[in-house]
C-alpha angles and dihedrals in degrees: 000000000000090000092051091050090053092051090052090049088055092049094249098131097161090057091045090052091051090050093052088050088055088054089056090050087059096038114013093191096048098141099198091052091046089050093050092050090047093050091048092049090049091052089051092052095248097133095169094058091040092055092048093051096043096047089050090049095052091045091051094047116014088183095062099109097187092057091054089048092051090047089052089053090051093050090049091055089050091052094246098135095170094056091041089056092046092052096046089049089055089050090054092048089052093047111016094181094057098117094186091060090052089052092049090050089050091054092050092048091047091051088053091052091247093135100164093051089045090054090053090053092046088052093049090051091051092049093053096039112109116240092243092055092044090055095043112121090219091059100043094101094057092040091054091046091052094046092048092051092049092047093049091050091049091052092049090051090048091053091046092052094043089060090048094050100038095102093050093047098045113116095004120133130232093262092055094050103030096102095040093047086057087053092055091046089055092050090052093047098248097116136020136233109232108179122050121012112240110180101217117004116029119189110203127214093038114122115246097240114170098198127018124208111251089212089068091065116076092208097051098083091052091052092048089051088064092058096106092052093046091048090050091053091048092052088052091055093047092048090052092044087231125187108304111162133188109280091211111061109159113201116249110274095016120119113257097209119174093349095061093110091055099040112131091347128123091224082099104031132180135198106196123208090173125015128182091346094309124113112232095218097191090055102035092049088061091054108043095149091050092050090047091049093054089046088067089069126073098261124195116245119199120152111253091002116055153077102040116181123171148146108249115208124191117193120219113289094017121141125191105210123231114283143149130241127237105248138010090211085097138039126224117236127201123193102195112221113161109023119169122185121280095040124122151156124224120197114182104321096331122098123204128192112210118238117201111257096009115112120235114204119185146156105251093192085078107083108269142170139184137203145186109205093166129096093243138074119271119206132181131170111237130199138145133241133189116271103261094229094060115102120228088255092051091049090054091046091052093050093049092045092054090050089049093050090050091052092045095051099026132267093268096050117125103247096154122242097323 
């Protein structure tokens, strides 16, 4: 392979092709050699040979992103837009940071008049694009095209949401709407959020506080008082081996990212009482005291999104990698239940060790991670509450905005755990 690369560098493509063929004599399923031969055949206009080589390459190594990208290019030339899009999506799944693949996907989506999805792909490409490439004179045309598509989509979303929120905003003064106007400006790309890193819905002017003091919340002591009852109900579930499911369940075809090691595994298990705003009757009916305890806190209610209430179980040796939550409009609450030694939660640069029965309240839009380095099961009850600095109006605006974003992008869109 090194020899073939050198021949290509010297402009001796026939010799390079012969060298790649020698590679296949030694290893018939050598995916990089198959990809190189496919790319060369495609450049020469031999689409039949190119397709054979590239399909063999992707079959031999599904994780070879460049082979999927080359196959996408071939399908595009053949006018098969659906298969071209499928192949470039596979290339992105294999190498999520490949900004060129995101741009190619954006072009394909745009050609299919799927403008909102195209804008998302343009934006992903811009986010992954190195600064040097972004400033390159040769790439300014595509950079400007991407930025224009993203900006247009942001403006369309802003108009869509403005119509949704008009009734709530009517007659309100600047002070009432100042923070939320900043939110809408962020969504439309006019301003930035410079503290925590919410993935989907950032609320500006909220302090980036990793851990809050439970004593500052009037409802916290009443929830903590229910710890014995909640723990008893948890032990009943564990004794009956009842219904825990993998917390991470990536949809088929979606990139797994940093949670790949936990995907569809009970290493991080969940027993949901409420999920995506829906009560799981069979589960919640078994835990009435737990449900009542959470009801003492100011839960978020958003149709098809919230509340979410569940027991979170980490098996021995399990690590939840660093990640950020979707919106700082809410805080995450843990009621620690079964806490062996060598377990912890890090938010930003602060590490907290759970104590059974003592609430932990934190902003999960600050990068955080958790671990269980013990040889026993760790279980906490998790639910969300409104950020205490949001006004009643802002809470209503957030709920309606999330509903609006779901309608704008589609009910099945991946908007994180909003």
